[in-house]
Phi, psi and omega in degrees: 000129180293143179291146182262144177251111182284165176289335175195159176197163181288157175239102184246133178240183184297326178296321176300314182297317179299319181293324177290317179299322179301319178292320180298333179268357183272183180278344186235123171259342176210155180054040177250198187278342188290322180302316179300320178294319179296316180298318178295322180293319177295315180300317179294318181295315182279344184066042173256162178286325186223152173214144180225130177270136178225180188274354174189162175290330176298315175298320181299319179296317178299312181296320179298316178295316180297324183289335176266014177066034172291129186219187183306133179077354172290159185242133176246135174246139172206189177258155177284346183274071184198174172284150187300337180300332182298320180263332181302330183302325179292319182293322178298333180264010176083010181268189181243158181235139169224159186240146174249138182289170185255163164283121188296328184289313184256350177081359179269171181304136179276116184296322179296318179293321177299315180298316180297316181295323179293320178299315179293317182296324179296318179296324182272351179075030180228052178292152180287149172283326183214144171244132178246096174284135183258127178278081188294131174066009179103000180268120180300147178280168181282077189293326180300314180295318180294320180297317178301317178294326180295325178287326180287321186249003172061054173239157177275158179236124170244114178281121171272090181258032180309327184268352199234027172298129182099352179276165179227142174245104190055242181261010184257126171291134174299131183108351179278354173058035178292336182224038178200167177273323184213148170235141182239134177240154173253144177242028176300154183307331182273358182278182186306309170232162183230151170241019187094274160238149179162168178209163178224141177244132172240150178199161173251003184262115184297320181297318178297315179302311182295323181290317179296322180302322178281315182300323182286350182245046179061022180079014186256141171234144172248003181279118188298329182295341180261357185299138173283316178272092186296334182295343184264004182301333184280350183258120181287341180278350188278144173212163181227136166270119183247342180222164175270094182248192177221166176275092179246021184293152168269136180276170184292327180296313179297316181298322179295318178296315180298319180297319178291317180295324183299332179295341183251007189299321180296322175295315180301313182293319179298318180294318178297320179293324177296317178297318180298318179296324178294316175301314182300323183284322191252341178288137179287115185266014177300319180243018181231145166256121182253152179303137177282151175252120181254124184295339181266354183231127176260113177277148174276351181045053170302322177233152167242109188250123174255149178237141179282127180253086185195151181297336177255043187302323183294311181295318182293319177301314181296322178294317179295320177303308182295320180298312181291322177298321178294335178269012179067026171260106191275065177296165182216177179237127178226107004225162162291122185305134184304318185294344180269354179292146183308320181297316181289326176295328181288320185270339183199135181262127177244136179277140182305319184296334180291328185231042188299317184291326175296320179290319178297319177301314181297335182263346186244350189261157179213130177267117181256161190305131172206113177193155188303329183277356181296125182276155180303316182294329176290318180296317181289334172295316179298314180300315180299317180295317181293313179298320178297319178297316184290332179296336182278355182285000000 
């Protein structure tokens, strides 16, 4: 059986394994010292004041929304070109969701569409409480422009940077929150670094940080300075539930893996960028739209997404998907637009023309392999297969 080439996979070495085994032999598998070390390392890397480890990016999005007091009837805006967790967090908190279309070339939120929607929403009195721009495929969003609009229209910003740990926007590391209230990362195995499953939240806001710290621990605090019942400060066994939270903690095993992986992040990002440049150089772009390379922006290249440039883009994409899968190239599609999912169609109807570019992206795009372990001969095999397929069009 021929070996399969996935669209992405984790890169684990002996040091990662040793660090995990060390925790397994220790006294703490959860709520120990390693998580704190990992959080400090992430904070230092991103240049944020605070960082918090949780059990998934989906949990992180929920916690971020809860921490900015997103509640029933509040409105969240994001793009449909994302995983469902980005918008689901609003629904879990009893709020509403609306979508902004994307820039077709880079897959990120379209600033012009955002501006137009905000003008209309202000007139109608239904401005969003929060906007979640998604860093699609590892490319940072236009945060300066979004931040300016947030000041004009008074909304909070949560960056869904699940794809972009290690990326840079001009001189800013993604996660330093220079133009947002909160940033959320994913540590899923296919992301820049992995903790198995996991997520990280960064912020420069102390109140948000303190609230998330309690919310991720079932709403419970053991820190005496926060106790409502001051008379119990002398008892070490005492704790208080102060909020309605959930158990979204990251365990010590995951934190140990993340701490080890973080030491290699610059290598991982560099390797992904090298692979992206090779695709850019050798893929035939007659019938393809390839990701642009911006000298002022460093993408983490979580994904390398090609789009079919042809009037029959939907059919050709599907044919290319099937062709490559038969050749054991496990390409994927990112994403089926959230608003087109049966659940979202049931709760709210969106017209195709409103989110046309998101739908076109979902029908024309293909995620091809990009990860640090991808070998040169494997990449050139992929290039040869794609170019050969396109020559027949």
